[in-house]
C-alpha positions as CSV (number, residue, x, y, z in Angstrom):
1,X,119.1,110.4,-71.9
2,X,118.1,110.5,-68.2
3,X,117.0,114.1,-68.5
4,X,114.9,113.4,-71.6
5,X,113.3,110.3,-69.9
6,X,112.5,112.5,-66.8
7,X,111.0,115.1,-69.0
8,X,108.9,112.5,-70.9
9,X,107.7,111.1,-67.5
10,X,106.6,114.5,-66.4
11,X,104.7,115.1,-69.7
12,X,103.0,111.7,-69.4
13,X,102.0,112.4,-65.8
14,X,100.6,115.8,-66.8
15,X,98.7,114.2,-69.6
16,X,97.3,111.4,-67.4
17,X,96.4,114.1,-64.8
18,X,94.6,116.1,-67.4
19,X,92.7,113.1,-68.7
20,X,91.6,112.2,-65.1
21,X,90.4,115.7,-64.6
22,X,88.4,115.7,-67.8
23,X,86.9,112.3,-66.9
24,X,86.0,113.4,-63.4
25,X,84.5,116.7,-64.6
26,X,82.4,114.8,-67.2
27,X,81.2,112.4,-64.5
28,X,80.2,115.3,-62.2
29,X,78.3,117.0,-65.0
30,X,76.5,113.9,-66.1
31,X,74.3,113.6,-63.0
32,X,72.8,117.1,-63.1
33,X,72.3,116.9,-66.8
34,X,70.5,113.5,-66.4
35,X,68.2,115.0,-63.7
36,X,67.4,118.0,-65.9
37,X,66.5,115.7,-68.8
38,X,64.4,113.5,-66.6
39,X,62.3,116.4,-65.2
40,X,62.0,117.8,-68.7
41,X,60.6,114.5,-69.9
42,X,58.3,114.5,-66.9
43,X,57.0,118.0,-67.8
44,X,56.5,116.9,-71.4
45,X,54.4,113.8,-70.4
46,X,52.4,114.8,-67.4
47,X,53.4,118.2,-66.1
48,X,51.6,120.4,-68.6
49,X,48.3,120.1,-66.9
50,X,49.4,119.4,-63.3
51,X,50.6,122.5,-61.4
52,X,52.2,120.4,-58.6
53,X,54.2,118.3,-61.0
54,X,55.2,121.4,-63.0
55,X,56.4,123.2,-59.9
56,X,58.4,120.2,-58.7
57,X,60.1,120.0,-62.1
58,X,60.8,123.7,-62.2
59,X,62.4,123.6,-58.7
60,X,64.5,120.6,-59.5
61,X,65.7,122.0,-62.8
62,X,66.6,125.3,-61.2
63,X,68.5,123.5,-58.4
64,X,70.5,121.3,-60.8
65,X,71.2,124.3,-63.1
66,X,72.6,126.2,-60.1
67,X,74.8,123.2,-59.1
68,X,76.1,123.0,-62.7
69,X,76.8,126.8,-62.7
70,X,78.8,126.5,-59.4
71,X,80.8,123.5,-60.8
72,X,81.7,125.3,-64.0
73,X,82.8,128.4,-62.1
74,X,85.0,126.3,-59.8
75,X,86.5,124.5,-62.8
76,X,87.3,127.8,-64.5
77,X,88.9,129.1,-61.3
78,X,91.2,126.0,-61.2
79,X,91.9,126.3,-64.9
80,X,93.1,129.9,-64.4
81,X,95.4,128.6,-61.6
82,X,96.8,126.0,-64.0
83,X,97.8,128.5,-66.6
84,X,98.9,131.2,-64.2
85,X,96.1,133.6,-65.2
86,X,94.4,133.7,-61.8
87,X,93.5,137.3,-60.9
88,X,94.8,138.3,-57.4
89,X,94.0,141.7,-56.0
90,X,96.3,141.9,-53.0
91,X,95.8,144.4,-50.2
92,X,97.0,144.6,-46.6
93,X,94.6,143.3,-43.9
94,X,94.5,141.6,-40.5
95,X,93.9,137.9,-40.9
96,X,92.3,137.8,-37.5
97,X,89.6,140.3,-38.4
98,X,88.7,138.2,-41.5
99,X,88.5,135.0,-39.5
100,X,86.4,136.8,-36.9
101,X,84.0,138.0,-39.6
102,X,83.6,134.5,-41.0
103,X,83.1,133.0,-37.6
104,X,80.3,135.5,-36.8
105,X,78.6,134.9,-40.1
106,X,78.8,131.1,-39.5
107,X,77.3,131.3,-36.0
108,X,74.3,133.2,-37.4
109,X,73.6,130.5,-40.0
110,X,74.5,127.3,-38.1
111,X,73.0,126.8,-34.6
112,X,73.7,123.0,-34.5
113,X,77.4,123.3,-33.8
114,X,79.6,125.0,-31.2
115,X,82.2,127.5,-32.4
116,X,85.2,128.8,-30.6
117,X,88.2,131.1,-31.5
118,X,91.8,131.3,-30.5
119,X,93.3,134.5,-31.8
120,X,96.8,135.8,-31.6
121,X,97.5,138.4,-28.9
122,X,98.0,141.0,-31.7
123,X,97.1,141.6,-35.3
124,X,98.3,139.1,-37.9
125,X,98.8,141.3,-41.0
126,X,99.1,139.7,-44.5
127,X,99.4,141.0,-48.0
128,X,96.8,138.9,-49.9
129,X,93.6,138.9,-51.9
130,X,90.9,139.5,-49.2
131,X,88.1,137.8,-51.2
132,X,90.1,134.7,-52.0
133,X,91.3,134.2,-48.4
134,X,87.8,134.7,-47.1
135,X,86.5,132.1,-49.6
136,X,89.2,129.7,-48.5
137,X,88.2,130.1,-44.9
138,X,84.5,129.6,-45.7
139,X,85.3,126.4,-47.6
140,X,87.3,125.0,-44.6
141,X,84.6,125.9,-42.1
142,X,81.9,124.5,-44.3
143,X,83.8,121.3,-44.7
144,X,84.2,121.0,-41.0
145,X,80.5,121.6,-40.4
146,X,79.6,118.8,-42.9
147,X,81.7,116.2,-41.2
148,X,81.2,117.2,-37.5
149,X,78.2,115.7,-35.7
150,X,75.6,118.1,-34.3
151,X,76.8,119.5,-31.0
152,X,80.4,119.1,-32.0
153,X,82.9,122.0,-31.7
154,X,84.7,123.8,-34.5
155,X,87.7,125.9,-33.6
156,X,89.3,128.7,-35.6
157,X,92.8,129.7,-34.8
158,X,95.0,132.5,-36.1
159,X,98.6,133.0,-35.1
160,X,101.9,134.3,-36.4
161,X,105.5,133.2,-36.2
162,X,108.6,132.5,-38.2
163,X,107.6,134.9,-40.9
164,X,104.3,133.1,-41.5
165,X,100.6,133.8,-40.8
166,X,98.8,130.6,-39.8
167,X,95.1,130.0,-40.1
168,X,93.6,126.7,-38.9
169,X,90.2,125.2,-38.7
170,X,89.8,122.3,-36.3
171,X,86.8,120.0,-36.1
172,X,85.5,117.1,-34.1
173,X,84.7,114.9,-37.1
174,X,85.5,111.2,-37.7
175,X,89.0,111.9,-39.0
176,X,90.5,111.0,-42.4
177,X,92.0,107.6,-43.1
178,X,95.7,107.4,-43.7
179,X,95.4,106.5,-47.4
180,X,93.1,109.4,-48.2
181,X,95.0,112.1,-46.2
182,X,97.7,112.8,-48.9
183,X,95.0,113.3,-51.5
184,X,92.5,115.4,-49.6
185,X,93.3,118.5,-51.6
186,X,93.1,116.7,-55.0
187,X,90.3,117.7,-57.4
188,X,87.1,115.7,-57.1
189,X,88.6,113.5,-54.3
190,X,86.2,112.3,-51.7
191,X,87.0,110.1,-48.8
192,X,83.5,108.6,-48.8
193,X,81.6,108.7,-52.0
194,X,78.2,107.9,-50.5
195,X,78.6,110.3,-47.6
196,X,79.7,113.0,-50.0
197,X,76.5,112.6,-52.0
198,X,74.5,113.0,-48.8
199,X,76.4,116.2,-47.7
200,X,76.5,117.7,-51.2
201,X,79.5,119.5,-52.7
202,X,81.5,119.1,-55.9
203,X,84.7,117.7,-54.4
204,X,86.5,120.9,-55.6
205,X,86.4,123.0,-52.5
206,X,89.7,121.9,-50.9
207,X,91.3,121.9,-54.4
208,X,90.3,125.6,-54.7
209,X,91.8,126.3,-51.3
210,X,95.1,124.8,-52.3
211,X,95.2,126.7,-55.6
212,X,94.4,130.0,-54.0
213,X,96.9,129.5,-51.2
214,X,99.7,128.4,-53.6
215,X,99.0,131.5,-55.7
216,X,99.9,133.5,-52.7
217,X,103.1,131.7,-52.1
218,X,101.7,129.8,-49.2
219,X,100.9,126.2,-48.3
220,X,98.1,124.2,-46.7
221,X,97.9,120.9,-44.8
222,X,95.4,118.5,-43.2
223,X,96.2,116.3,-40.3
224,X,94.4,114.0,-38.0
225,X,94.4,115.1,-34.3
226,X,92.9,113.5,-31.2
227,X,89.2,113.9,-31.7
228,X,89.1,115.3,-35.2
229,X,90.9,116.9,-38.1
230,X,92.8,120.1,-38.4
231,X,93.3,122.1,-41.6
232,X,95.9,124.7,-41.7
233,X,96.7,127.5,-44.2
234,X,100.1,129.2,-44.0
235,X,100.7,132.6,-45.7
236,X,103.7,134.9,-45.8
237,X,103.3,137.3,-43.0
238,X,103.4,141.0,-43.8
239,X,106.5,142.4,-42.2
240,X,106.0,145.8,-40.5
241,X,108.1,148.6,-41.6
242,X,110.6,150.2,-39.2
């Protein structure tokens, strides 16, 4: 009886989680759909003969359509992780080289923050999907940029030890409150709804990081540190053949 009750509890929790996911996804899609409908009505009423109004509506509709496309692609990625159909093309590569590439790309795009690196003394080889790992790192760096004031420092670190390859992104943001910290990798979770609207994003980035890392047999954590937050991804290190 205890085993059956435990199984029913797991089924109920899975059902509630699925319903929350559907509800949150519907909520996220409702806003861009409403914006598109609003500008379509604007075009219908006044935009046909006003080039400025027409261009404004076209730009807004295109922007919202792009946001919806990104959201749907992220939802599909997570859905593939849920049913174990995520495609992973694993190759051998040095995690430090990938982190260095992302850091260089970020420095070219963002001149408002300071960036620094702390690399391991030697290569940190892993057997993983290069594209997915790079995407995870970009999500973590982008998240740190959004919540670090201008002039703040973002530090990337790669190290190996204990059979693991560790990749961390540390920022100088405001930190995460204790109640939110355990849920930071949950889908659609935002620590500050109004702030999230200002900075953009779907609330799925960190959930995608967790799904991709778990698919590699790894783990990820977030913790408050003096002066900011540190996100860390741990992957099985590639053992050298002897």
